[in-house]
C-alpha positions as CSV (number, residue, x, y, z in Angstrom):
1,M,-124.2,27.2,-161.9
2,K,-121.3,25.1,-160.5
3,A,-118.2,23.9,-162.3
4,F,-119.1,20.5,-163.5
5,R,-117.4,16.9,-162.4
6,P,-118.2,13.6,-164.5
7,T,-120.0,10.8,-162.9
8,F,-120.1,7.2,-163.7
9,G,-123.2,6.8,-162.7
10,R,-123.7,8.2,-159.5
11,Q,-120.2,8.5,-158.1
12,P,-117.4,11.0,-159.1
13,W,-115.8,9.5,-162.3
14,P,-112.0,8.6,-161.2
15,D,-109.4,10.2,-163.7
16,G,-108.5,7.9,-166.6
17,L,-111.9,5.9,-166.5
18,L,-112.8,4.8,-169.8
19,A,-116.9,3.9,-169.3
20,L,-119.2,1.8,-172.1
21,Q,-122.0,4.1,-173.6
22,I,-124.4,4.1,-175.8
23,Y,-125.4,7.4,-177.5
24,A,-127.6,8.6,-180.3
25,L,-125.4,10.9,-182.5
26,P,-127.7,13.6,-184.2
27,D,-127.0,14.8,-187.7
28,L,-125.0,17.8,-188.2
29,P,-124.2,18.3,-191.4
30,H,-122.8,21.9,-192.3
31,R,-124.7,25.2,-192.5
32,S,-127.4,22.7,-191.4
33,P,-130.3,24.8,-188.8
34,L,-128.8,22.8,-185.7
35,D,-124.9,23.4,-187.2
36,T,-126.4,27.1,-187.3
37,L,-127.9,27.1,-184.3
38,L,-124.9,25.5,-182.2
39,T,-122.3,28.0,-183.7
40,D,-124.6,31.0,-182.4
41,L,-124.7,29.3,-179.1
42,R,-120.5,29.1,-178.6
43,T,-120.5,32.4,-180.0
44,A,-123.5,33.5,-176.7
45,M,-121.7,31.5,-174.3
46,A,-117.7,32.8,-175.1
47,P,-117.5,35.8,-172.3
48,F,-118.8,33.1,-169.8
49,P,-117.0,30.1,-167.8
50,V,-118.2,27.5,-169.7
51,L,-116.2,25.0,-171.9
52,P,-118.6,24.6,-175.4
53,V,-118.7,20.8,-176.6
54,R,-116.7,20.3,-179.5
55,A,-118.3,19.6,-183.0
56,D,-117.3,16.3,-183.3
57,S,-118.5,15.6,-179.7
58,F,-122.1,16.2,-179.8
59,H,-124.5,13.0,-178.5
60,I,-127.4,12.1,-176.8
61,T,-126.5,9.8,-173.6
62,L,-129.2,7.1,-173.9
63,D,-127.2,4.6,-171.9
64,M,-124.0,4.0,-169.4
65,V,-122.8,0.4,-168.4
66,T,-121.6,1.5,-164.4
67,S,-121.0,-2.3,-163.0
68,A,-117.3,-2.5,-164.5
69,P,-115.1,0.4,-166.1
70,A,-114.6,-0.8,-170.0
71,E,-111.5,-1.7,-169.9
72,A,-113.1,-4.9,-167.3
73,I,-115.6,-5.4,-170.5
74,S,-114.9,-9.0,-172.5
75,D,-114.3,-9.1,-176.1
76,A,-117.1,-11.4,-176.3
77,E,-119.7,-9.4,-174.0
78,R,-118.9,-6.6,-176.6
79,R,-119.8,-8.5,-179.1
80,N,-123.3,-9.9,-177.2
81,V,-124.6,-6.3,-176.4
82,V,-123.7,-5.1,-180.4
83,D,-125.8,-8.3,-181.2
84,R,-128.4,-7.5,-178.8
85,L,-128.9,-4.0,-179.7
86,R,-129.1,-4.5,-182.9
87,T,-132.2,-6.7,-182.2
88,A,-133.6,-4.3,-180.0
89,L,-133.7,-1.7,-182.4
90,A,-134.5,-3.6,-185.2
91,G,-137.2,-2.0,-187.5
92,T,-136.5,1.6,-185.9
93,G,-136.1,4.1,-189.1
94,P,-134.6,7.7,-188.2
95,I,-135.9,10.0,-185.2
96,R,-137.0,13.9,-186.2
97,L,-136.3,16.1,-182.9
98,Q,-136.4,19.6,-182.5
99,A,-133.3,20.9,-180.3
100,G,-134.3,24.4,-178.5
101,S,-134.5,26.3,-176.9
102,P,-130.7,26.6,-174.8
103,I,-131.4,26.1,-170.9
104,A,-128.9,27.2,-168.4
105,Y,-128.9,24.2,-166.0
106,R,-127.2,23.5,-162.7
107,T,-123.8,22.7,-164.4
108,G,-123.7,23.4,-168.0
109,V,-125.7,24.6,-170.8
110,R,-128.2,22.1,-172.6
111,L,-130.6,22.4,-175.5
112,D,-134.0,20.3,-174.5
113,L,-135.2,18.2,-177.2
114,H,-139.1,17.4,-178.6
115,P,-141.1,15.9,-179.4
116,D,-139.1,13.0,-177.1
117,S,-141.4,10.1,-176.9
118,E,-139.9,7.9,-179.6
119,L,-136.3,8.7,-178.7
120,A,-137.2,8.0,-175.0
121,A,-139.0,4.6,-176.0
122,L,-135.5,3.8,-178.2
123,Q,-133.5,4.3,-174.6
124,H,-135.5,2.0,-172.6
125,R,-135.1,-1.0,-175.1
126,V,-131.4,-0.2,-175.2
127,R,-131.2,-0.2,-171.6
128,G,-133.3,-3.7,-171.6
129,A,-130.7,-5.2,-174.3
130,V,-127.9,-3.9,-171.9
131,H,-129.3,-5.6,-168.8
132,E,-129.8,-9.1,-171.0
133,V,-125.9,-8.5,-171.4
134,F,-124.8,-7.4,-167.6
135,G,-127.3,-7.9,-165.4
136,P,-130.6,-5.6,-164.0
137,D,-127.8,-3.8,-161.9
138,S,-125.4,-2.9,-164.4
139,T,-126.7,0.7,-165.4
140,G,-126.6,3.1,-162.6
141,Y,-127.2,6.2,-164.7
142,P,-129.9,7.7,-164.2
143,L,-132.9,8.4,-166.7
144,G,-134.2,11.4,-166.7
145,V,-135.4,14.1,-169.4
146,L,-133.1,13.2,-172.7
147,H,-131.3,16.1,-173.6
148,M,-128.2,17.3,-175.8
149,T,-125.3,19.0,-173.9
150,A,-123.8,22.2,-176.0
151,A,-121.8,23.5,-172.2
152,Y,-120.1,22.0,-169.3
153,A,-119.1,24.8,-166.5
154,A,-115.5,25.1,-165.9
155,A,-116.6,27.4,-163.1
156,D,-119.3,28.6,-160.7
157,T,-120.9,31.7,-162.7
158,D,-124.2,33.8,-162.6
159,T,-126.7,31.2,-164.3
160,D,-128.9,34.3,-164.7
161,E,-126.8,36.3,-166.7
162,L,-125.6,33.4,-168.9
163,A,-129.2,32.4,-169.3
164,Q,-130.4,35.8,-170.5
165,A,-126.9,35.7,-173.1
166,I,-128.4,32.4,-174.2
167,H,-132.1,33.3,-174.8
168,R,-131.7,35.8,-177.0
169,I,-130.5,33.3,-179.7
170,R,-132.7,33.4,-182.9
171,P,-133.9,31.0,-184.0
172,G,-133.5,29.5,-180.7
173,H,-134.8,25.9,-182.0
174,A,-133.7,23.9,-185.1
175,P,-135.1,20.4,-186.5
176,F,-132.5,17.8,-186.5
177,T,-132.7,14.2,-187.4
178,V,-131.1,10.8,-185.5
179,S,-130.3,8.5,-187.7
180,R,-127.6,6.1,-185.8
181,I,-126.7,5.2,-182.8
182,I,-123.5,4.2,-181.8
183,L,-121.3,1.7,-178.5
184,N,-118.7,3.4,-177.4
185,E,-115.9,4.0,-174.5
186,V,-115.8,7.4,-173.3
187,Y,-113.3,9.2,-171.5
188,W,-112.7,12.9,-170.0
189,R,-109.9,15.2,-170.5
190,R,-109.0,18.7,-168.9
191,A,-109.1,21.4,-171.7
192,P,-108.1,24.9,-171.3
193,L,-111.0,27.9,-171.8
194,P,-110.0,30.0,-174.6
195,G,-109.4,33.8,-173.4
196,H,-110.6,32.9,-169.9
197,N,-106.9,33.3,-168.3
198,G,-105.4,29.4,-168.4
199,L,-109.3,28.4,-166.9
200,V,-109.6,24.5,-167.4
201,G,-112.9,22.3,-167.9
202,R,-113.5,19.2,-168.5
203,Q,-114.0,17.8,-172.0
204,I,-115.3,14.5,-173.4
205,G,-114.2,12.3,-176.0
206,W,-115.0,8.5,-177.1
207,D,-113.7,5.6,-179.2
208,T,-116.7,3.9,-181.1
209,I,-116.7,0.6,-181.1
210,A,-119.7,-0.2,-183.1
211,T,-122.4,1.7,-185.4
212,I,-126.5,0.8,-185.3
213,P,-128.1,2.6,-187.9
214,L,-131.6,3.5,-187.1
215,D,-133.0,2.3,-191.2
216,A,-136.4,0.5,-191.3
């Protein structure tokens, strides 16, 4: 596993950049199965040089506007994309998913999501709405297998040992629901890893611009 470095589309993320992104947010009530899984996962990852995602920052990335930084996108364009997203997602009810098992991958730890066909179809509708406003070349974010990141690597580490530690978590799966989508301004900041002698990792944060409930 290699230390994580955020990217803006397919390019390195410049310091101080804000990016317009669309996220699906998990419903995460206290002591729900997903909350318990994430708590146990955080405990299992503690000996390793990975920075867990904060409890208020779990998300599923659907798309990112990469044709311009957020500060270059006008208020009119923001209102327009919110309107297009509401139209594209109209009639979509809450989506029920299962998270797990946790997977140690190239730059962190993520949770597999399944069945993900409904969420993937929603993601393509989101991309279509973004293209209607910003054009077909506005989204350099590569669409792949949908997932939810649980931690980002702050340094190179042995993926095998980490994979074994997170595989022992039981239960390793948790049901949850996605009932809202957000348009937001995303930023990255540096944050220390507790108990790792000053090691610093990357921590995600955002300011919400609009929330679109999935309410059929």
